[in-house]
C-alpha positions as CSV (number, residue, x, y, z in Angstrom):
1,X,-81.5,201.5,79.8
2,X,-81.4,205.0,81.2
3,X,-84.2,206.1,83.6
4,X,-85.6,209.5,84.5
5,X,-83.7,209.2,87.8
6,X,-80.4,208.8,85.8
7,X,-81.2,211.9,83.8
8,X,-81.9,213.8,87.1
9,X,-78.6,212.8,88.6
10,X,-76.5,213.7,85.6
11,X,-78.3,217.1,85.3
12,X,-78.1,217.8,89.0
13,X,-81.8,218.2,89.4
14,X,-84.7,216.3,91.0
15,X,-86.7,213.6,89.1
16,X,-89.7,215.9,89.3
17,X,-87.8,218.7,87.6
18,X,-87.1,216.3,84.7
19,X,-90.8,215.8,84.6
20,X,-91.5,219.5,84.4
21,X,-88.9,220.0,81.7
22,X,-90.4,217.1,79.6
23,X,-94.1,218.2,80.0
24,X,-93.9,221.9,80.6
25,X,-96.3,221.4,83.5
26,X,-94.4,224.0,85.6
27,X,-92.1,226.8,84.5
28,X,-88.3,226.0,84.6
29,X,-85.3,228.2,83.8
30,X,-83.6,228.0,80.5
31,X,-80.4,226.9,82.1
32,X,-82.2,224.0,83.8
33,X,-83.9,223.0,80.6
34,X,-80.6,223.0,78.8
35,X,-78.9,220.8,81.5
36,X,-81.7,218.3,81.4
37,X,-81.7,218.1,77.6
38,X,-77.9,217.6,77.6
39,X,-78.3,214.7,80.1
40,X,-81.1,213.2,78.0
41,X,-79.0,213.4,74.8
42,X,-75.9,212.0,76.6
43,X,-77.8,209.0,78.2
44,X,-80.0,208.4,75.2
45,X,-83.0,208.5,77.5
46,X,-86.2,207.5,75.7
47,X,-89.3,207.4,78.0
48,X,-91.7,204.5,77.1
49,X,-95.4,205.1,76.7
50,X,-96.2,204.6,80.4
51,X,-93.3,206.7,81.5
52,X,-94.6,209.4,79.2
53,X,-98.1,209.0,80.7
54,X,-97.0,209.4,84.2
55,X,-94.5,212.1,83.4
56,X,-97.3,214.1,81.8
57,X,-99.3,213.4,85.0
58,X,-102.0,212.0,82.8
59,X,-102.3,208.7,84.7
60,X,-106.1,208.4,84.9
61,X,-106.7,204.8,85.8
62,X,-105.4,202.3,88.3
63,X,-106.5,198.7,87.9
64,X,-106.7,196.5,91.0
65,X,-105.9,193.1,89.7
66,X,-107.0,189.9,91.5
67,X,-105.8,186.4,90.7
68,X,-109.4,185.2,90.9
69,X,-108.6,181.6,91.9
70,X,-111.1,182.0,94.7
71,X,-114.9,182.5,94.7
72,X,-114.7,186.2,94.1
73,X,-114.1,189.6,95.7
74,X,-115.5,189.9,99.3
75,X,-116.0,192.7,101.8
76,X,-112.4,192.3,103.1
77,X,-111.0,192.9,99.6
78,X,-113.3,196.0,99.2
79,X,-111.7,197.6,102.3
80,X,-108.3,197.6,100.6
81,X,-109.8,199.0,97.4
82,X,-111.6,201.7,99.4
83,X,-108.4,202.8,101.1
84,X,-106.6,202.9,97.7
85,X,-109.5,205.0,96.3
86,X,-109.2,207.5,99.2
87,X,-105.6,207.9,98.4
88,X,-105.6,208.5,94.6
89,X,-109.1,209.6,93.5
90,X,-108.7,213.1,94.9
91,X,-106.0,213.5,92.3
92,X,-108.3,212.5,89.5
93,X,-107.1,208.9,89.2
94,X,-109.9,206.4,89.0
95,X,-109.7,203.0,90.5
96,X,-111.3,200.0,88.7
97,X,-111.4,196.3,89.2
98,X,-111.5,194.3,86.0
99,X,-114.3,191.7,86.1
100,X,-113.6,188.1,85.0
101,X,-114.3,184.6,86.1
102,X,-110.6,183.8,86.4
103,X,-107.3,185.5,85.8
104,X,-105.8,185.0,82.3
105,X,-102.6,186.4,80.9
106,X,-104.4,187.3,77.6
107,X,-106.9,189.4,79.6
108,X,-104.0,191.3,81.2
109,X,-102.3,191.8,77.9
110,X,-105.6,193.2,76.6
111,X,-105.9,195.7,79.4
112,X,-102.3,197.0,78.7
113,X,-102.6,197.1,74.9
114,X,-106.0,198.8,75.0
115,X,-104.5,201.5,77.3
116,X,-107.4,200.9,79.7
117,X,-104.8,200.5,82.4
118,X,-102.3,203.3,83.2
119,X,-101.1,201.8,86.5
120,X,-101.7,198.6,88.5
121,X,-102.1,197.4,92.1
122,X,-101.7,193.6,92.4
123,X,-103.5,191.6,95.0
124,X,-103.3,187.8,95.6
125,X,-99.6,188.2,95.0
126,X,-97.8,184.9,94.3
127,X,-94.0,184.2,94.6
128,X,-92.3,185.6,91.4
129,X,-95.7,186.7,90.3
130,X,-95.9,186.5,86.5
131,X,-98.3,189.5,86.4
132,X,-95.7,191.7,88.1
133,X,-93.0,190.5,85.6
134,X,-95.2,191.3,82.6
135,X,-96.4,194.7,83.8
136,X,-92.9,195.9,84.7
137,X,-91.7,194.7,81.4
138,X,-94.3,196.8,79.7
139,X,-93.4,199.9,81.8
140,X,-96.7,199.9,83.7
141,X,-96.3,201.5,87.1
142,X,-97.1,198.7,89.6
143,X,-97.4,198.3,93.3
144,X,-98.1,195.1,95.2
145,X,-100.4,194.5,98.2
146,X,-98.5,191.4,99.1
147,X,-95.0,190.0,98.6
148,X,-93.6,188.3,95.5
149,X,-89.9,188.0,96.7
150,X,-88.8,189.0,93.2
151,X,-85.4,190.6,93.2
152,X,-85.7,194.1,91.8
153,X,-89.5,193.7,91.6
154,X,-92.3,196.2,92.2
155,X,-92.6,198.0,95.5
156,X,-95.3,196.9,97.9
157,X,-97.0,196.9,101.3
158,X,-97.9,193.7,103.2
159,X,-99.0,192.5,106.6
160,X,-96.4,191.4,109.1
161,X,-97.7,187.8,109.4
162,X,-95.2,186.8,112.0
163,X,-96.5,189.5,114.3
164,X,-100.0,188.6,113.4
165,X,-99.7,185.0,114.3
166,X,-97.8,185.8,117.5
167,X,-100.6,188.2,118.5
168,X,-103.3,185.6,118.1
169,X,-101.5,182.8,119.9
170,X,-100.4,185.0,122.8
171,X,-104.0,186.2,123.2
172,X,-105.3,182.7,123.6
173,X,-102.4,181.7,125.9
174,X,-103.1,184.6,128.1
175,X,-106.6,183.4,128.5
176,X,-105.4,179.9,129.5
177,X,-105.7,177.9,126.3
178,X,-103.0,175.3,125.8
179,X,-104.4,173.1,123.1
180,X,-105.3,175.0,119.9
181,X,-106.7,173.8,116.6
182,X,-105.1,175.7,113.6
183,X,-107.5,175.3,110.7
184,X,-105.8,176.7,107.7
185,X,-106.5,177.1,104.0
186,X,-105.1,174.5,101.6
187,X,-102.1,176.5,100.2
188,X,-101.8,174.1,97.3
189,X,-105.2,175.4,96.0
190,X,-104.1,179.0,95.9
191,X,-100.8,180.5,94.8
192,X,-101.1,183.6,96.8
193,X,-98.1,184.1,99.1
194,X,-100.3,185.4,102.0
195,X,-101.8,182.1,102.9
196,X,-98.5,180.2,102.8
197,X,-96.9,183.0,104.9
198,X,-99.8,182.8,107.4
199,X,-99.5,179.0,107.7
200,X,-95.8,179.2,108.3
201,X,-96.2,182.0,110.8
202,X,-98.8,180.2,113.0
203,X,-96.6,177.1,113.1
204,X,-93.7,179.2,114.2
205,X,-95.7,181.0,116.8
206,X,-97.1,177.7,118.2
207,X,-93.6,176.2,118.5
208,X,-92.2,179.4,120.0
209,X,-94.9,179.5,122.7
210,X,-95.0,175.8,123.4
211,X,-98.6,175.3,122.3
212,X,-100.0,171.8,122.0
213,X,-101.1,172.4,118.4
214,X,-103.3,170.4,116.0
215,X,-102.9,171.6,112.4
216,X,-105.5,170.9,109.8
217,X,-105.9,172.2,106.3
218,X,-109.3,172.1,104.5
219,X,-111.0,173.5,101.4
220,X,-112.7,176.8,101.4
221,X,-116.2,175.6,102.3
222,X,-118.5,175.5,105.2
223,X,-119.0,171.7,105.2
224,X,-115.3,171.0,105.5
225,X,-115.1,173.2,108.5
226,X,-118.2,171.7,110.1
227,X,-116.6,168.2,109.9
228,X,-113.9,169.3,112.3
229,X,-116.4,169.6,115.2
230,X,-117.0,166.6,117.3
231,X,-120.0,166.0,119.6
232,X,-118.0,167.3,122.6
233,X,-116.3,170.2,120.8
234,X,-113.1,170.6,118.9
235,X,-110.9,167.6,118.0
236,X,-108.2,166.2,120.2
237,X,-109.2,168.2,123.3
238,X,-108.6,171.6,121.7
239,X,-110.3,174.5,123.4
240,X,-109.8,177.1,120.8
241,X,-109.5,177.4,117.0
242,X,-107.3,179.8,114.9
243,X,-108.1,180.0,111.2
244,X,-107.4,182.0,108.0
245,X,-110.1,180.1,106.2
246,X,-113.3,182.1,106.7
247,X,-115.7,179.6,105.1
248,X,-114.3,176.7,107.2
249,X,-114.4,178.8,110.3
250,X,-118.1,179.6,109.7
251,X,-118.6,175.9,109.3
252,X,-117.0,175.2,112.7
253,X,-119.2,177.9,114.4
254,X,-122.4,176.5,112.7
255,X,-121.6,172.9,113.7
256,X,-120.8,174.0,117.3
257,X,-124.1,175.8,117.5
258,X,-126.0,172.8,116.0
259,X,-124.4,170.6,118.8
260,X,-125.5,172.9,121.5
261,X,-122.1,174.4,122.0
262,X,-121.6,178.1,122.6
263,X,-119.0,180.6,121.5
264,X,-117.0,181.5,123.6
265,X,-118.5,179.5,126.4
266,X,-117.5,176.1,125.1
267,X,-114.8,177.0,122.6
268,X,-112.9,180.2,121.5
269,X,-112.2,181.3,118.0
270,X,-109.7,183.7,116.4
271,X,-109.7,184.7,112.7
272,X,-106.4,185.5,111.0
273,X,-106.4,188.4,108.6
274,X,-110.1,188.3,107.8
275,X,-113.4,189.5,109.2
276,X,-115.7,186.5,109.9
277,X,-119.3,186.6,111.2
278,X,-120.3,184.3,114.0
279,X,-124.0,185.1,114.4
280,X,-126.9,186.3,112.3
281,X,-127.0,189.3,114.6
282,X,-123.8,190.6,113.0
283,X,-121.5,189.5,115.9
284,X,-117.9,188.9,114.6
285,X,-115.1,186.6,115.4
286,X,-112.1,188.1,117.3
287,X,-109.6,189.0,114.6
288,X,-105.9,189.5,114.3
289,X,-105.2,191.5,111.1
290,X,-104.2,194.8,109.6
291,X,-106.2,197.9,109.2
292,X,-107.2,197.1,105.6
293,X,-108.3,200.6,104.4
294,X,-105.1,202.0,105.9
295,X,-103.0,199.5,104.1
296,X,-104.9,200.4,100.8
297,X,-104.1,204.0,101.5
298,X,-100.4,203.2,102.0
299,X,-100.4,201.3,98.7
300,X,-101.9,204.4,97.0
301,X,-99.3,206.6,98.6
302,X,-96.5,204.3,97.4
303,X,-97.9,204.4,93.9
304,X,-98.1,208.2,93.9
305,X,-94.5,208.4,95.1
306,X,-93.5,206.2,92.2
307,X,-95.5,208.4,89.7
308,X,-93.7,211.5,91.1
309,X,-90.3,209.8,90.2
310,X,-89.2,209.0,93.8
311,X,-87.1,205.9,94.0
312,X,-89.3,203.3,95.8
313,X,-88.4,199.6,96.3
314,X,-88.9,196.7,98.7
315,X,-92.0,195.8,100.7
316,X,-93.1,197.7,103.7
317,X,-94.5,195.5,106.5
318,X,-97.5,196.8,108.4
319,X,-98.0,195.9,112.0
320,X,-101.2,194.0,112.8
321,X,-103.7,194.6,115.6
322,X,-106.1,192.4,117.6
323,X,-109.8,193.3,117.5
324,X,-111.6,191.6,120.4
325,X,-115.1,190.9,119.2
326,X,-115.9,188.7,122.2
327,X,-115.4,185.2,120.6
328,X,-112.7,184.2,123.1
329,X,-112.8,183.4,126.8
330,X,-110.9,181.3,129.3
331,X,-111.4,177.6,128.7
332,X,-113.5,175.5,131.0
333,X,-111.4,173.9,133.8
334,X,-110.7,170.2,133.1
């Protein structure tokens, strides 16, 4: 099937010039219009509805689509959305988040068929994500915040989880921690690639740095995390905890406090990829993660490039950062 880029190559013009010829949005010369029309006729180019929408620069809505296999949208998610809004709303494109108790394919079909959705940004991206396959098949411009590993799939941006895990582990090692509890989300309960990638990355970082690691997975709830705390502290002599499970990490902190243990005096904590509170005063857990609004803005920029007709593909990895909120300190000497 011929694309607008194919037409541009044959006519010897840019993809945006093809857009201007098709829509009349900007003036073009008669010779250019004739070359573009000959290329269209020769290739049999027929823009689908969404190609016509974006070519006419009439994309008005971008839906941010969550998988909704978790409890809902939290403050961390909203930071990605805010960055996306900052990128596209000045151009008159509105960002919306469909509300639903759980993702369903029928609901996604309804959004496309009703034309409520001109473009999409997918979050909670799973391997070979079926939403991505459907949207691309319908010609809906789509960008991922995540990685699906689909050959020829939608372009995207994602965190560099290998760097993220390495940053957190090295931070604790530099403080003197040698036995670390890695309290991770149960990846079987959520299809999102991010949590599998995080778990794989922390295991790799622990091996690479020779850490005496204790790996535990638990459900996304406070009670499960609290059960990991023993009367004297973390299990098996661990002096620090690294977690991508915010609810479980909150449970660890609450149980430690209930046992008279302090953070970071008696144990250190690092959150992977998420902001987690550690006190009612608003104090936070030290975090390794990406600048979420900036990543949202990059996703928006990628979508705009796609709408302009630029060839975009692959997943751009974003380097993480460590934000020291004071929840880590050297361990007590044995």
